[in-house]
C-alpha positions as CSV (number, residue, x, y, z in Angstrom):
1,M,-10.2,11.7,-12.8
2,C,-11.8,7.9,-12.2
3,M,-11.5,5.8,-9.4
4,F,-8.6,4.0,-9.6
5,C,-6.9,6.7,-11.2
6,A,-8.2,8.7,-7.4
7,A,-6.8,5.6,-5.3
8,I,-2.9,3.8,-6.7
9,P,-1.6,6.7,-4.8
10,I,-4.0,6.5,-1.6
11,A,-2.8,2.7,-1.5
12,A,0.6,3.5,-2.3
13,T,0.7,6.1,0.7
14,T,-0.9,4.4,3.0
15,G,1.3,1.5,2.7
16,I,4.5,3.1,2.7
17,T,2.7,4.8,5.9
18,L,1.9,2.1,7.5
19,N,5.0,0.5,7.6
20,G,6.6,3.3,8.6
21,K,5.7,3.6,11.5
22,Q,5.9,-0.1,11.7
23,I,9.1,0.1,11.4
24,E,9.5,3.0,14.5
25,A,7.4,0.6,16.3
26,K,10.4,-2.0,16.0
27,K,13.4,0.6,16.5
28,K,11.7,2.1,20.0
29,A,11.0,-1.6,21.1
30,E,14.3,-2.7,20.4
31,S,15.9,0.8,22.0
32,A,14.3,0.6,25.3
33,G,15.1,-3.4,25.2
34,A,10.6,-4.9,24.8
35,E,9.9,-7.7,23.1
36,K,10.3,-6.7,19.1
37,P,6.5,-7.0,17.9
38,I,5.6,-9.3,14.5
39,P,6.7,-8.6,11.8
40,K,3.3,-7.8,8.9
41,P,4.0,-7.6,5.1
42,I,2.3,-4.3,5.1
43,M,4.4,-3.8,2.1
44,Q,3.9,-7.1,-0.2
45,I,0.3,-6.3,0.8
46,T,0.2,-2.5,-0.7
47,A,2.3,-4.1,-3.4
48,G,-1.3,-5.8,-4.5
49,A,-3.3,-3.6,-4.3
50,V,-1.2,-1.3,-6.4
51,I,-1.8,-3.8,-8.4
52,V,-4.9,-4.6,-8.9
53,L,-5.9,-1.0,-9.3
54,M,-4.3,-1.0,-12.4
55,I,-4.8,-3.8,-13.5
56,G,-9.0,-1.9,-12.8
57,S,-7.0,1.3,-14.0
58,V,-6.3,-0.2,-18.0
59,T,-9.5,-2.5,-17.9
60,Y,-11.1,1.1,-17.1
61,H,-9.6,2.6,-19.1
62,T,-9.6,0.5,-22.1
63,L,-13.7,-0.4,-22.2
64,T,-14.3,3.1,-21.9
65,Y,-13.3,4.6,-25.3
66,L,-14.0,1.4,-26.7
67,P,-16.3,1.6,-30.1
């Protein structure tokens, strides 16, 4: 498996985990009556990273198998 193909699920899993932690922190702050943390665009960054890795994967596999 190439480095791009291996990095796609790792990037997606990391982004989903970070987004879940952000949502959990927001819920804890709401239940405690504290100030809500500033939201970060984690899923947009994750989607961008996955798209860039997919483009890299397609490019790598296309150039590798050309005659």
